[in-house]
C-alpha positions in Angstrom: -98.1 -17.6 17.5 -96.9 -16.6 21.1 -93.8 -14.7 21.2 -91.5 -16.4 23.2 -88.4 -13.8 23.0 -89.9 -10.5 23.7 -86.3 -9.2 23.7 -83.0 -10.5 22.3 -81.7 -13.3 24.5 -78.1 -13.1 25.4 -75.8 -15.6 23.4 -72.0 -15.8 24.5 -69.6 -16.9 22.0 -66.0 -17.6 23.2 -65.1 -14.0 21.9 -68.1 -12.2 21.4 -71.5 -11.5 23.2 -74.9 -10.8 21.2 -77.3 -8.8 23.1 -80.1 -6.6 22.6 -79.6 -3.5 21.3 -79.4 -0.4 23.9 -80.0 3.5 23.5 -76.0 3.8 24.1 -75.2 1.6 21.2 -76.8 4.1 18.6 -73.5 6.4 18.1 -71.5 3.2 17.4 -74.2 2.2 15.1 -75.0 5.3 13.1 -71.0 5.4 12.8 -70.9 1.8 11.4 -73.6 2.5 8.7 -72.2 5.7 7.9 -68.9 3.6 6.5 -68.9 3.2 2.9 -66.7 -0.1 3.2 -69.6 -1.7 5.5 -72.4 -0.4 3.1 -70.6 -1.6 -0.6 -72.5 -4.6 -0.2 -75.6 -3.3 1.6 -77.7 -0.8 -0.3 -74.4 0.7 -1.9 -74.3 3.9 -0.2 -73.5 5.1 3.5 -76.3 5.9 5.7 -77.4 9.1 7.3 -77.7 9.2 10.9 -81.7 9.4 10.4 -81.5 6.5 8.1 -79.3 4.7 10.8 -82.1 5.5 13.7 -85.0 4.2 11.6 -83.2 1.0 11.2 -81.8 0.8 15.0 -85.6 1.0 15.9 -86.6 -1.3 13.1 -84.3 -3.8 14.5 -85.4 -3.2 18.0 -89.3 -3.7 17.0 -88.5 -7.3 15.2 -88.2 -9.2 18.6 -91.7 -8.3 20.2 -93.5 -8.8 16.6 -91.9 -11.9 15.2 -90.3 -13.5 18.5 -86.8 -13.0 16.8 -84.7 -10.3 15.3 -81.4 -8.6 15.7 -78.3 -8.6 18.3 -75.8 -6.1 19.4 -72.3 -7.7 18.7 -70.1 -6.8 22.0 -66.4 -7.8 22.2 -66.2 -9.9 25.1 -62.8 -8.7 26.6 -63.4 -5.0 25.7 -67.2 -4.5 25.6 -66.7 -2.7 22.5 -69.6 -2.8 20.1 -68.6 -4.5 16.8 -72.1 -4.6 15.0 -75.3 -6.4 14.4 -76.5 -9.8 13.6 -79.8 -11.7 13.5 -82.7 -12.8 11.7 -86.0 -10.8 10.0 -88.7 -10.6 8.0 -88.1 -7.5 5.7 -91.0 -8.6 3.5 -88.4 -7.8 0.6 -90.7 -9.3 -2.3 -88.5 -12.3 -3.0 -91.1 -15.5 -3.2 -88.5 -17.9 -2.3 -87.6 -16.2 1.1 -91.2 -15.3 2.1 -92.1 -16.4 5.5 -88.4 -17.8 6.0 -85.9 -16.0 8.6 -83.7 -14.1 6.9 -80.1 -14.0 8.5 -78.1 -11.2 8.3 -74.7 -9.5 9.7 -72.5 -6.4 9.7 -69.3 -6.1 11.7 -67.2 -3.1 12.2 -64.1 -3.0 9.6 -61.8 -3.4 12.7 -63.3 -6.8 13.2 -63.0 -8.0 9.6 -60.8 -11.1 8.8 -60.8 -12.7 12.3 -63.4 -15.7 11.9 -65.7 -13.4 13.9 -68.5 -13.7 11.4 -68.3 -17.4 11.0 -68.3 -17.5 14.8 -71.4 -15.4 15.3 -73.4 -16.8 12.4 -72.7 -20.5 13.6 -74.3 -19.2 16.9 -77.3 -17.8 15.7 -78.1 -20.7 13.4 -77.7 -22.8 16.4 -80.1 -20.7 18.4 -82.6 -20.6 15.6 -82.5 -24.5 15.2 -83.1 -25.0 19.0 -85.8 -21.9 19.2 -87.7 -21.2 16.0 -90.3 -23.3 14.3 -89.1 -22.9 10.9 -87.8 -25.7 9.0 -85.1 -23.6 7.3 -83.3 -20.1 7.5 -82.1 -17.9 4.5 -79.7 -15.2 3.8 -79.6 -12.9 0.6 -76.0 -11.6 -0.1 -74.5 -9.7 -3.2 -72.6 -11.8 -5.5 -69.4 -9.8 -5.0 -69.4 -10.0 -1.4 -67.2 -13.3 -1.4 -66.3 -13.1 2.2 -70.1 -13.2 3.3 -70.5 -16.2 1.1 -67.9 -18.2 2.6 -69.3 -17.3 6.1 -72.9 -18.5 4.7 -71.5 -21.6 3.3 -69.2 -22.6 6.4 -72.5 -22.4 8.5 -74.6 -24.6 6.0 -75.9 -22.1 3.9 -76.7 -23.3 0.2 -76.7 -21.2 -2.9 -80.6 -21.4 -4.5 -79.8 -18.9 -7.1 -79.8 -15.3 -8.6 -83.1 -12.9 -8.0 -83.7 -9.5 -9.0 -83.6 -7.2 -6.1 -83.5 -3.4 -5.2 -82.5 -2.8 -8.8 -79.3 -5.3 -8.9 -79.1 -8.9 -8.4 -78.6 -10.9 -5.4 -78.0 -14.5 -4.5 -80.6 -16.2 -2.6 -78.8 -18.9 0.0 -81.1 -21.5 2.4 -80.0 -23.7 5.5 -82.2 -26.5 6.6 -82.5 -26.9 10.4 -80.3 -29.3 12.0 
């Protein structure tokens, strides 16, 4: 498969810019992933700076390998770093999503409750529909993460059931290309 996007293309929404991560984003990225409120439903514990660096580099490596990946989220009016969003194949061992681009998003707590996640998940799913050959995308969400479940459902993801994952239970969602 040719890799049409060696780096993240820029996507703009009314309030945000989705762009490739930059080295200067790392301090904000590490601060985000060190926040217990952020990681509550993503692994359950804050990340060390070293763990954040590994995740940061992993995200950057998705684009040249898969042709899709994660974007940094930047506030359009202030330039502030707001989080990460994108698609990946993390080889999680969940049969129902093997080979399916998996959407994921994480926003700074100051950006919660403003409809920003719904806005950007909509933007990346439209991008995937127009640019990826896959007939569907997926996401996995902790059953207790009600706000993320609502975001997924608003953007056309449909619950497929629960699976055992990483010592707990997670809900699988899928969305057919439109």
